[in-house]
N, C-alpha and C positions, 0 to 999 in steps of 0.2 A: 716817485719816492720809494725807496726800499725800506723794509722793516728796520734795517740798521740805521738808516738816516732818521727815520721817525723816532726810534728809541732814544737817540741823543737829545730830542726835544721834549722828552717826557719827564715830568716830576711824578714818579710813582708815589702815591699818597696813602699812608696808613695812619689815620688821624682820629678814629673813633675813641672816645674816652675809655671804653671797656677793653681796648686792645691789650693783649698780654705780651710778655717777652717772647714767647714762642711765635706769636703772630708777627712781631717785629722781625725776628730772624727768618721767618718764612718770606717776608717781603724782601729781605736782603737776598735771598736765593733767587727771587724773581728778577731783581735788579741786576744781579751778577750774571745770571744765565742769559738774559736778553740784552745785556750790555746797555741798559737804560742809563741815561746821563745823570739822573738826580733821584734822590730818595727823600721824601718829605715825611717827617715824623714829629710827634709832640716833643717838647723840650726834655721831658724826663727820659726819653729814649735816645737822645742824640749820642751819648757816649757809647751805648751798646751798638747802635747802627754804625757809627764811625769806626769802631774797633772791628766789627765784622766785615766792613767794606774796605778795610786797610789793604793796600796793594792793588786795588782796582781804580779805574778812572772816575768812578761815580762819586758825586758830591752829596753829602748829607745836607738837607735843608730842614729848617725848623720854623715853627710858627710862634709869634710873639703877640701877646694881647688877644689870644684866640679863644673863642670866635667873635667876641663882642666889641673888642677894641677899647674897653672902658678903663683899663689900667692907667694909672698916672704916668706921666712922661718918664720920671726917674725909674719907675718899676719896669717899664718897657726897655729902657736903656740897660738897666742892670741885667734883665733877663737875656737880652741880646749878647752882652758881654760874657755871661756864664755859658751861653750856647756856643760861642766862639771858643771858649776854653775847653768845652767838651768835644769839639771837633766839627762844629757846623761850618759848612762852606758857603752857605747862603742863609739869609734871614728873610722870612715873609712876615711882615708886621701888619696887624689889622689897624687901619686908620680909625681914629676916634670920630666915627661918622656922626655921632650925636653932636659933637662940637662943631663939625663942619656944617651940619644942618642948622645949628644955632648961629652961624655966621662968625664963629670964632676962628678965623683963618690963622691968626698968630699962634694959637695953641697947637693947631694941626701942624703948622710949619715947624715949630719948635720940637715937637715930639719926633717928627721924621728926622730932623737934623740930629737929635740926640741918639736915635737908633743907628743912624748912619755912622756917627762917630764911634759908637760902641762896637759896631761891626768891624771896625778897624780894617777897612779895605775890602771886606766881603760884600758881594752885591746884596742890596736890600730891595725887596719887592714890597710894594705897599698895596694891601688888599683894601679895595674901595667899598666893597659890598654894594655893587652897582644897582642891584634890585631894590635897594632901600633909598636910592638917591634920585633926584630930578636930573634932567639933562644939564641944567646950569650947575648943579652941585658936582656932577661928574667932571665937567670941564674945569671947575675951580680946583677940584682935587688933583687933576692932572697937572695943572699949572703949579700947584704947591709941591707936588712930587718932583717936578723938574727943577724947581728953584732950590730944593732941599737936599739934592744929591742922591736921590733914589735911582736905582738902576732899571727898575721895572714898575709898571702899574699892573695890578692884578684884579680881575673882575670880582671874585667872590670867595667866601670861606667854604661854601658848599653846605653850611649849616643854618642859613637864614631861611625862615619860612616863606619869604617872598620869592625865592628862586635863586638860580645860579647864573652861569654864563649864558649869554646869548650872542649870536652873530652880530646883531645890531650894536650891542654894547662894545664888542671887540673892535668893530669898524669905527665907532665913535672914539674910543680910546686911542686907536692908532692915529686917527686924524688929529687928535688933540696933542699927542706927544711927538708926532712926526717920527723921524728916523733915529732920534737921539736916545730914546728909552725903549726897553723891551716891553712887550705886552704878554702877560700870562693869562690865558683863559682857564678858568677852573670853576668847578661846581656843576655836577650833573653830566659831565662828558663821559659817556660809556661806550660809544661805538666808533668805528673807524670813520664813518661818514661825518659824525659830529666833530671829531678831531680835525679832519681835513677841511671842513667848513670853517672852523675857527682859524686855521692856518691861512686859508685863502683870504679871510677877512682882515688879517694883519697880525695875528698872534705869532709870537716867536717861541713860546713855551706853552705846554699843555699840562695842567695838573689833573691827574685822574687816578682813581683806584682800580680802574679796569684796564690796566696796561697790557696784561696778558691777552685779553680778548681782542683789544685793538690791534695789537701786533700780529696775532694769529690770523686775523681777518685779512691783513695786508700781505701775509706770506703767500708765495706762489703755491 
């Protein structure tokens, strides 16, 4: 795999709540310079990032219900619609994993469907927060994502104290969704070896704030 190949699989992420507009534009420069495929920012920065990346192939990604997943279904849907209006090309929504753990599969299914409708054809990735779930809950979440029109399942927000992506979880999610959905590994991936291990386990996208380090390590 070349640096150019890997760059197309990266969601370069700038998501800290204290991020400034200058830091968002610095991230734009990283994405443009390395020809990274995707740039993931908080909803308030979608318009700025999309404008700055206009004319490049990179897509802006934003997060919905981040990082806890506790917003009501209609709030998540409206936030997704606003993000699309602002220029988002993909939506990463946090699953209501408290509802999932409560056994309320209908609520989880409805909210995914609502966000998928609001995204109006843009791919929706559903963040499961795998570190907070049992194996049975992860499998149920994958089933609900597949039934509800999601394009990807995603491991983690990167902000949960229990941890982020693991190779074991990526392997489990890939087995659960088969070839029909993408798998995004995200949360604590900071080195080339970690990124390649996630891809080998079945990930098709890598979310990371360490894109420059990862790509520089791969470069000849």
